[in-house]
Structure formats: C-alpha cells, structure tokens
PARO-58127 format. One record per residue (C-alpha): residue number from 1; residue in three letters; x negated, y, z. Coordinates in steps of 0.2 Angstrom, whole numbers, padded with zeros to 4 digits. Layout:
! residues N
NODE    i   aa     px     py     pz
NODE  NUM  ALA      X      Y      Z
...
This chain:
! residues 93
NODE    i   aa     px     py     pz
NODE    1  MET  -0497   0356  -0229
NODE    2  CYS  -0483   0363  -0240
NODE    3  GLN  -0481   0354  -0256
NODE    4  LEU  -0471   0367  -0264
NODE    5  ILE  -0485   0380  -0265
NODE    6  SER  -0496   0376  -0280
NODE    7  GLY  -0506   0393  -0277
NODE    8  ARG  -0507   0406  -0263
NODE    9  GLY  -0493   0418  -0263
NODE   10  LYS  -0482   0410  -0276
NODE   11  MET  -0468   0405  -0264
NODE   12  SER  -0470   0419  -0252
NODE   13  THR  -0463   0432  -0265
NODE   14  PHE  -0446   0423  -0263
NODE   15  PHE  -0444   0429  -0245
NODE   16  TYR  -0440   0445  -0236
NODE   17  GLY  -0438   0451  -0218
NODE   18  SER  -0449   0455  -0203
NODE   19  THR  -0458   0438  -0203
NODE   20  SER  -0464   0441  -0221
NODE   21  ASP  -0470   0459  -0218
NODE   22  ASN  -0489   0454  -0216
NODE   23  LYS  -0491   0444  -0232
NODE   24  ARG  -0508   0436  -0228
NODE   25  GLU  -0502   0430  -0211
NODE   26  PHE  -0485   0424  -0219
NODE   27  GLU  -0493   0414  -0233
NODE   28  GLU  -0504   0405  -0220
NODE   29  ARG  -0489   0401  -0209
NODE   30  LEU  -0480   0395  -0225
NODE   31  SER  -0494   0384  -0231
NODE   32  ASN  -0494   0375  -0214
NODE   33  ALA  -0475   0374  -0213
NODE   34  ASN  -0466   0357  -0210
NODE   35  PHE  -0457   0352  -0226
NODE   36  GLY  -0456   0334  -0220
NODE   37  TYR  -0437   0332  -0224
NODE   38  LEU  -0425   0334  -0238
NODE   39  LEU  -0413   0349  -0239
NODE   40  LYS  -0397   0348  -0248
NODE   41  ARG  -0387   0364  -0251
NODE   42  VAL  -0369   0360  -0246
NODE   43  GLY  -0361   0378  -0248
NODE   44  VAL  -0362   0396  -0253
NODE   45  LYS  -0352   0410  -0247
NODE   46  GLU  -0353   0428  -0254
NODE   47  LYS  -0356   0440  -0240
NODE   48  SER  -0357   0456  -0251
NODE   49  LYS  -0360   0459  -0269
NODE   50  SER  -0379   0455  -0267
NODE   51  ILE  -0380   0445  -0251
NODE   52  TRP  -0375   0427  -0249
NODE   53  LEU  -0375   0414  -0235
NODE   54  LEU  -0382   0397  -0240
NODE   55  THR  -0377   0382  -0230
NODE   56  TYR  -0390   0367  -0230
NODE   57  GLN  -0389   0350  -0223
NODE   58  ARG  -0404   0339  -0218
NODE   59  THR  -0407   0323  -0209
NODE   60  ILE  -0421   0322  -0196
NODE   61  LEU  -0423   0305  -0187
NODE   62  GLY  -0406   0299  -0192
NODE   63  THR  -0397   0315  -0186
NODE   64  ASN  -0388   0326  -0198
NODE   65  GLU  -0390   0345  -0196
NODE   66  THR  -0381   0359  -0205
NODE   67  PHE  -0388   0377  -0205
NODE   68  LYS  -0386   0393  -0214
NODE   69  ILE  -0398   0405  -0221
NODE   70  GLU  -0396   0422  -0229
NODE   71  CYS  -0402   0427  -0246
NODE   72  ALA  -0401   0443  -0256
NODE   73  LEU  -0404   0449  -0274
NODE   74  ILE  -0418   0461  -0273
NODE   75  LYS  -0426   0468  -0289
NODE   76  ASP  -0418   0455  -0300
NODE   77  THR  -0425   0441  -0289
NODE   78  CYS  -0415   0430  -0276
NODE   79  ARG  -0425   0431  -0260
NODE   80  VAL  -0422   0421  -0243
NODE   81  TYR  -0421   0432  -0227
NODE   82  ILE  -0434   0426  -0215
NODE   83  ASP  -0436   0433  -0197
NODE   84  GLU  -0442   0423  -0182
NODE   85  LYS  -0425   0416  -0179
NODE   86  ALA  -0423   0410  -0197
NODE   87  TRP  -0441   0403  -0197
NODE   88  GLN  -0437   0393  -0181
NODE   89  THR  -0421   0386  -0189
NODE   90  ILE  -0429   0381  -0205
NODE   91  PHE  -0446   0375  -0200
NODE   92  LYS  -0447   0371  -0182
NODE   93  LYS  -0436   0355  -0181
C-alpha cells in the first residue's frame, strides 16, 4: 500500500499523461503501487521553459539504478508525466 497517500486523490493530482486519464482507476493503481525503495534525486535538466527531466537513483536488492522522469509546470503546479512506459519504469521494479 502506498504510504504517501493519506487520502484518496491527494497524490494523483500531481500526475498528468495517458495513464492518469481515468482518475478513479489511476488512484486505485497508485494506492497499490510499490514504494518499497528510496528514491534520491540526482539531477535536473531543463528541457524547455516549463518542462524538466528529473534523474533519480534507487537501490533495489543491492543494485543501483538511475532513471529519468519528465515533469511540467501545469496551472502553477509541478506534475509528473505518467504513461504506461513511465509507470513501468517507476513502479514495476
């Protein structure tokens, strides 16, 4: 169970993209997502004025992995882009 969600929908508002289109289904997937590891942000690269690539590092079973996710400023809120590929990268390890 996701420890970052204290109430339904609080975390889901910080995502955008095709996977988050169906809000109820996305909230259910997010509440069951694997957050069993620590993420450490190790880099930020500006892609355009309102889009950035964030580089994160995690250690799973003694193996260090680095991956990138895209985020954007949308209506004064920073949101993480989530499609099926990004979901697999972040949660299916």
